[in-house]
C-alpha positions as CSV (number, residue, x, y, z in Angstrom):
1,M,-8.7,28.9,36.5
2,V,-8.9,26.4,33.6
3,Q,-11.5,27.2,31.0
4,R,-14.1,24.4,30.7
5,V,-15.3,22.9,27.4
6,T,-18.3,20.7,26.6
7,Y,-19.1,18.1,24.0
8,R,-20.8,19.5,20.9
9,R,-22.7,16.2,20.1
10,R,-25.2,14.2,22.2
11,K,-22.8,11.4,23.2
12,S,-21.2,12.2,26.6
13,F,-19.0,9.1,27.0
14,H,-15.3,8.8,26.3
15,T,-15.6,6.2,23.4
16,K,-13.5,5.6,20.3
17,S,-15.9,7.6,18.2
18,N,-16.1,10.5,20.7
19,I,-12.5,11.5,21.1
20,V,-12.0,15.2,21.2
21,R,-9.1,17.7,21.1
22,K,-9.1,21.1,22.8
23,V,-8.1,23.9,20.4
24,R,-7.8,27.6,21.0
25,T,-9.4,29.7,18.3
26,P,-7.8,33.0,16.9
27,G,-10.4,34.8,19.0
28,G,-8.9,33.3,22.2
29,K,-11.9,30.9,22.9
30,L,-11.2,27.3,23.8
31,V,-13.3,24.9,21.7
32,V,-13.6,21.2,21.2
33,Q,-12.6,19.5,17.8
34,Y,-13.7,15.9,17.2
35,V,-10.8,13.6,16.1
36,G,-11.9,11.1,13.5
37,K,-11.0,7.4,13.8
38,R,-7.8,6.4,12.1
39,G,-8.0,4.3,8.9
40,K,-6.4,0.9,8.4
41,R,-4.3,-0.1,5.4
42,P,-6.2,-2.5,3.2
43,T,-5.2,-6.1,3.6
44,C,-5.0,-8.9,1.0
45,G,-8.2,-10.5,0.0
46,E,-6.8,-14.0,-0.6
47,Y,-8.0,-16.6,1.9
48,G,-5.4,-17.2,4.6
49,C,-3.3,-14.1,3.7
50,D,-3.8,-11.1,6.0
51,R,-0.8,-9.1,4.9
52,P,-1.3,-5.3,4.4
53,L,-1.3,-4.3,0.8
54,S,1.9,-2.6,-0.3
55,G,2.4,0.0,-2.9
56,V,5.2,2.4,-2.3
57,R,6.2,5.4,-4.5
58,L,9.4,7.4,-4.0
59,L,9.0,11.1,-3.8
60,A,11.9,13.5,-3.9
61,C,12.2,15.7,-0.8
62,S,14.1,18.9,-1.3
63,T,14.8,19.6,2.4
64,R,17.9,17.3,2.7
65,S,20.6,16.2,0.3
66,V,22.8,13.1,0.5
67,L,26.3,12.8,-0.8
68,V,26.4,9.7,-3.0
69,P,29.6,8.3,-4.6
70,L,29.3,7.7,-8.3
71,L,31.7,5.1,-9.9
72,A,33.9,6.7,-12.5
73,S,35.1,5.0,-15.6
74,P,37.5,2.0,-15.0
75,G,40.5,4.0,-16.2
76,A,40.0,6.9,-13.7
77,G,41.6,6.4,-10.3
78,M,39.1,8.3,-8.1
79,A,35.4,8.0,-7.8
80,S,33.3,11.2,-8.2
81,F,30.7,12.3,-5.8
82,T,27.3,14.0,-6.4
83,Y,24.5,15.3,-4.3
84,L,21.1,13.6,-4.6
85,S,18.0,14.8,-2.9
86,H,16.9,12.6,0.0
87,Y,14.0,10.3,-1.0
88,T,11.0,9.6,1.2
89,S,8.4,6.9,0.6
90,E,4.7,7.5,0.6
91,L,2.0,4.9,0.5
92,V,0.0,4.9,-2.7
93,I,-2.8,3.0,-1.2
94,K,-4.1,5.3,1.4
95,A,-5.3,4.2,4.9
96,V,-8.6,5.9,5.3
97,R,-12.0,5.2,6.7
98,P,-14.6,3.5,4.3
99,K,-16.6,6.7,3.8
100,E,-13.5,8.6,2.7
101,L,-12.6,5.9,0.1
102,S,-15.5,7.2,-2.1
103,R,-13.9,10.6,-2.2
104,L,-10.4,9.4,-3.2
105,S,-9.4,9.1,-6.8
106,K,-8.7,5.7,-8.3
107,R,-4.9,6.0,-8.2
108,Q,-5.0,6.5,-4.5
109,K,-6.9,3.3,-4.0
110,T,-5.1,0.8,-6.3
111,V,-1.7,-0.3,-7.5
112,T,-1.3,-0.8,-11.3
113,R,-1.1,-4.5,-11.7
114,P,-3.7,-7.3,-11.9
115,Y,-5.7,-7.5,-8.6
116,G,-4.0,-4.2,-7.6
117,G,-5.6,-2.9,-4.4
118,A,-7.3,-6.3,-3.7
119,K,-4.6,-8.9,-3.4
120,C,-0.9,-8.6,-2.5
121,G,1.8,-9.2,-5.0
122,K,2.9,-12.5,-3.5
123,C,-0.6,-13.9,-3.9
124,V,-0.9,-12.7,-7.4
125,R,2.4,-14.3,-8.3
126,T,1.3,-17.7,-6.8
127,R,-2.0,-17.4,-8.8
128,I,-0.2,-16.9,-12.0
129,V,2.3,-19.7,-11.4
130,R,-0.6,-22.0,-10.4
131,A,-2.5,-21.2,-13.6
132,F,0.6,-21.8,-15.7
133,L,1.3,-25.2,-14.0
134,I,-2.3,-26.3,-14.5
135,E,-2.1,-25.5,-18.2
136,E,1.2,-27.3,-18.4
137,Q,-0.3,-30.4,-16.7
138,K,-3.2,-30.4,-19.2
139,I,-0.7,-30.4,-22.1
140,V,1.3,-33.2,-20.6
141,K,-1.8,-35.3,-20.1
142,K,-2.8,-34.7,-23.8
143,V,0.7,-35.7,-24.9
144,L,0.7,-38.9,-22.8
145,K,-2.8,-39.8,-24.1
146,A,-1.6,-39.3,-27.7
147,Q,1.4,-41.6,-27.0
148,A,-0.7,-44.2,-25.4
149,N,-3.0,-44.2,-28.4
150,A,-0.1,-44.4,-30.9
151,K,1.5,-47.5,-29.3
152,P,-1.3,-50.1,-29.8
153,E,-1.4,-49.4,-33.6
154,K,2.1,-50.9,-34.1
């Protein structure tokens, strides 16, 4: 017969916050472990942009190697080959629940650039370009005004 398990907390309904997993302990007892909710990747804070923030770092993985051709010098007829370790990507900005964010270090919550961890790279680029164009427009207005003032004096 199957061994029965019971909830450890007061809530007895199958809700998102009450998901459990049955685990057998080393002593042979079947117990319930609560599975926490999954975290979401942070999204861009710019109005109208809901893209998830990206920040990918390459980590070398020593389990697999890939044979990669290296171009030899132009005089040599044959290209040489070398083994490079297989690279895997890991998100720098972690997807965790809000409570866990307080326990993470700063480097796990941000990307090193202006507005890193708050706005995506595309939105930051448009902000910089917009600010540059506004400054250019101010300079053009100033130059046109100076030219207009210079003409009546002649």
